[in-house]
C-alpha positions as a printed Julia matrix, in Angstrom:
150×3 Matrix{Float64}:
 77.81  -53.77  73.67
 78.6   -56.44  71.69
 77.11  -59.15  73.46
 73.73  -57.62  73.4
 73.9   -56.69  69.8
 74.38  -60.27  68.82
 71.6   -60.52  71.74
 69.34  -58.79  69.92
 70.47  -59.92  66.27
 69.6   -63.71  67.29
 66.55  -63.0   68.97
 64.61  -60.8   65.92
 66.35  -64.37  63.7
 64.41  -65.83  65.89
 61.58  -64.67  66.07
 61.34  -63.26  61.88
 62.2   -67.16  61.86
 59.12  -68.61  64.17
 56.73  -65.7   61.77
 57.41  -66.73  58.74
 56.62  -70.61  59.92
 53.31  -69.22  61.38
 50.01  -69.59  59.45
 47.28  -66.67  60.11
 45.42  -68.63  57.21
 43.0   -71.3   56.88
 44.07  -72.92  54.64
 48.08  -73.44  54.14
 49.9   -71.31  51.3
 53.24  -70.19  50.67
 53.2   -66.69  48.28
 49.65  -66.67  47.9
 49.69  -70.83  46.76
 47.67  -73.2   48.19
 49.59  -76.81  48.95
 52.95  -75.89  46.84
 51.08  -75.69  44.39
 49.39  -79.13  43.85
 46.64  -80.16  42.37
 43.31  -81.37  44.63
 41.75  -83.14  42.35
 44.82  -84.54  40.96
 45.09  -87.66  44.07
 41.48  -89.24  43.92
 41.61  -89.16  40.12
 45.43  -90.48  39.34
 45.84  -91.66  42.65
 49.15  -89.46  42.52
 50.64  -85.7   44.28
 50.55  -83.62  40.82
 51.7   -80.21  39.96
 49.43  -78.21  38.7
 49.54  -75.03  36.31
 48.91  -71.12  36.91
 47.87  -71.57  33.72
 44.85  -73.21  35.76
 43.59  -70.72  38.9
 41.46  -70.94  40.7
 41.06  -68.3   43.62
 39.03  -69.99  46.87
 39.55  -69.89  50.67
 42.42  -66.53  50.39
 44.45  -68.45  48.42
 45.35  -69.28  44.98
 44.53  -72.87  43.66
 46.28  -75.18  40.92
 45.34  -76.88  38.45
 46.58  -79.07  35.96
 43.5   -79.55  33.84
 40.39  -77.59  32.88
 39.11  -80.55  33.59
 40.42  -80.25  37.09
 39.43  -77.47  37.85
 36.31  -77.72  36.81
 35.56  -80.13  39.27
 36.64  -78.38  42.4
 34.98  -75.11  41.02
 32.04  -77.59  41.09
 32.29  -78.54  44.83
 35.78  -77.07  46.07
 34.55  -78.59  49.78
 35.27  -83.06  48.16
 38.16  -82.15  46.73
 40.3   -79.59  49.13
 42.33  -81.44  52.02
 41.23  -81.75  55.43
 42.46  -78.76  57.77
 43.1   -75.9   55.02
 46.08  -78.61  54.17
 47.82  -77.9   57.02
 49.5   -81.96  57.84
 46.92  -83.94  59.96
 49.74  -85.22  62.08
 50.22  -81.63  63.05
 46.98  -80.71  64.27
 46.0   -83.82  65.55
 48.91  -82.49  68.35
 47.1   -79.04  68.09
 49.74  -77.18  65.9
 49.79  -75.94  62.12
 52.28  -77.24  60.18
 53.39  -77.36  56.36
 53.41  -80.57  54.13
 54.88  -82.21  51.72
 52.7   -83.47  48.5
 54.05  -86.64  48.23
 52.85  -87.86  52.41
 49.2   -88.14  51.63
 45.81  -90.64  52.5
 42.63  -90.46  50.91
 40.48  -92.02  54.13
 37.29  -92.38  53.66
 36.63  -89.75  50.14
 38.8   -87.05  52.39
 42.26  -85.96  51.02
 45.1   -85.74  54.63
 48.15  -84.59  54.11
 51.03  -84.54  55.64
 54.23  -82.91  57.24
 56.84  -85.51  56.06
 56.12  -89.51  54.81
 58.37  -89.88  57.83
 55.64  -87.52  59.81
 52.86  -89.95  57.31
 53.96  -93.76  58.75
 52.92  -91.62  62.9
 50.21  -90.91  61.5
 49.13  -94.39  60.24
 50.14  -96.21  62.66
 46.32  -94.4   64.62
 44.59  -92.43  61.39
 41.33  -93.14  62.94
 42.32  -92.15  66.0
 44.44  -89.12  64.81
 41.39  -88.08  63.24
 39.19  -87.61  65.75
 41.48  -85.58  67.39
 42.46  -83.57  64.61
 38.55  -83.03  63.89
 38.56  -81.88  68.23
 41.81  -79.28  67.66
 41.11  -77.84  64.49
 38.18  -75.02  65.51
 40.45  -73.69  67.99
 43.72  -74.25  65.38
 41.18  -72.55  62.41
 40.97  -69.48  64.21
 42.6   -65.97  63.59
 46.01  -65.8   65.08
 45.89  -69.57  65.93
């Protein structure tokens, strides 16, 4: 009986932990905040990851996007598709492997004026070995991954 209870508790914890990482959203977010609260426009204008501020928040695609300045917020509002990361801010390498993964704001690349985020600097190195091939694979997988319950 005691072993059964322990097994049930372990199973519950595994299911709960798995659900904590699953994302049914089209945008990678934690507690409703997109891309870890970083300013997507700053990657283009400052060439670095910059933390956004709740002062400059904007609702788009069922997530709150944060910006470091009014100018960046205005630029995003004018053309969100230009600044939003590809694959909803999920790890581009992960999407190329047919799954959604969280991202590290410091693991990023801009390719042909599009922002790609990765899970970690180490994963970014793997991504960098074949960016065109990875983008093609990710573009192939993304439509199915972007459907609800994926």
